[in-house]
C-alpha positions as CSV (number, residue, x, y, z in Angstrom):
1,M,171.7,237.6,78.8
2,Y,174.8,235.6,79.6
3,K,178.3,236.3,78.2
4,D,181.4,234.2,77.8
5,I,184.4,236.4,77.6
6,I,187.6,234.8,76.3
7,S,190.9,236.6,76.1
8,Y,193.9,235.0,74.2
9,Q,196.8,235.5,71.8
10,L,197.0,233.8,68.4
11,A,199.3,230.9,68.1
12,D,202.6,231.5,66.3
13,G,202.1,231.5,62.6
14,V,198.3,232.0,62.8
15,T,197.1,235.1,61.0
16,E,194.2,237.2,62.0
17,Q,192.5,236.4,58.7
18,H,193.0,232.6,59.3
19,S,191.4,232.8,62.7
20,F,188.4,234.7,61.3
21,K,188.0,232.0,58.6
22,V,188.0,229.3,61.2
23,A,185.6,231.3,63.4
24,S,183.2,231.6,60.5
25,K,183.4,227.8,59.9
26,I,182.6,227.3,63.6
27,I,179.6,229.7,63.4
28,D,178.2,228.1,60.2
29,S,178.8,224.4,61.1
30,W,178.2,224.3,64.9
31,M,177.6,227.4,67.0
32,Q,174.5,228.8,65.2
33,A,172.8,225.4,65.8
34,Q,173.3,225.6,69.6
35,P,170.1,226.5,71.4
36,G,170.4,229.9,73.1
37,F,173.3,231.2,71.0
38,V,172.9,234.9,70.2
39,K,176.2,236.2,68.7
40,W,180.0,236.0,68.8
41,E,182.1,239.2,68.7
42,I,185.9,239.2,68.2
43,H,187.8,242.2,69.5
44,S,191.5,243.2,69.5
45,N,193.6,245.5,71.6
46,A,196.7,247.6,71.0
47,E,198.9,244.9,72.6
48,G,198.0,242.3,70.0
49,S,195.7,240.2,72.1
50,Y,192.1,239.3,71.3
51,T,188.9,239.1,73.3
52,D,185.9,237.2,72.2
53,I,182.5,237.9,73.6
54,V,180.0,235.1,73.1
55,Y,176.4,236.0,73.9
56,W,173.9,233.4,75.1
57,E,170.3,233.7,76.1
58,S,171.1,232.0,79.4
59,K,173.9,230.4,81.5
60,A,172.3,227.0,81.0
61,A,172.5,227.4,77.2
62,A,176.1,228.4,77.4
63,Q,177.0,225.4,79.7
64,K,175.2,223.0,77.4
65,A,177.1,224.3,74.4
66,E,180.4,224.0,76.3
67,L,179.7,220.3,77.0
68,A,178.8,219.8,73.3
69,M,182.1,221.3,72.2
70,A,183.8,217.9,72.8
71,N,181.8,216.5,69.8
72,M,182.6,219.4,67.4
73,T,184.4,218.2,64.3
74,E,186.3,221.5,63.8
75,A,187.6,221.7,67.4
76,N,191.2,220.9,66.6
77,E,191.5,223.5,63.9
78,W,189.8,226.0,66.2
79,Y,192.0,225.3,69.2
80,A,195.1,225.4,67.0
81,C,194.5,229.1,66.5
82,Y,195.3,230.0,70.1
83,K,198.3,230.0,72.4
84,T,196.7,227.8,75.0
85,E,198.7,229.3,77.9
86,T,197.3,232.7,77.2
87,I,193.6,231.8,77.3
88,K,191.6,233.4,80.1
89,T,187.8,233.2,80.5
90,L,185.3,235.3,82.3
91,K,181.6,234.4,82.5
92,L,179.1,237.2,83.1
93,T,175.4,237.3,83.7
94,E,173.7,240.6,82.9
95,L,171.8,241.9,85.9
96,V,170.4,245.1,84.5
97,R,170.8,247.1,81.3
98,L,170.8,250.9,81.7
99,E,170.2,252.9,78.6
100,P,169.6,256.6,78.0
101,A,166.0,257.7,78.0
102,S,164.4,258.4,74.7
103,L,164.0,262.0,73.8
């Protein structure tokens, strides 16, 4: 499993509800059609910032989707939700998953 982790603040005047509406459009119109896409989680913290975790089956699938973003019709509306200077990304590859043993 590969994860793109994106931290950011919403742009001035953009509500949380609006950003969720735009995210839903992105999922429905583009992201779910990307090979290897698993899911997209949006988290918030007490300081008012957000962290998205986008799960991919592989690093290659995530990279291919990243290149395809340039052709996404909703890109401008999506990017307008964020203060661009606050965006930070982290890319993680799962090495091992440790879970409690079943009883």
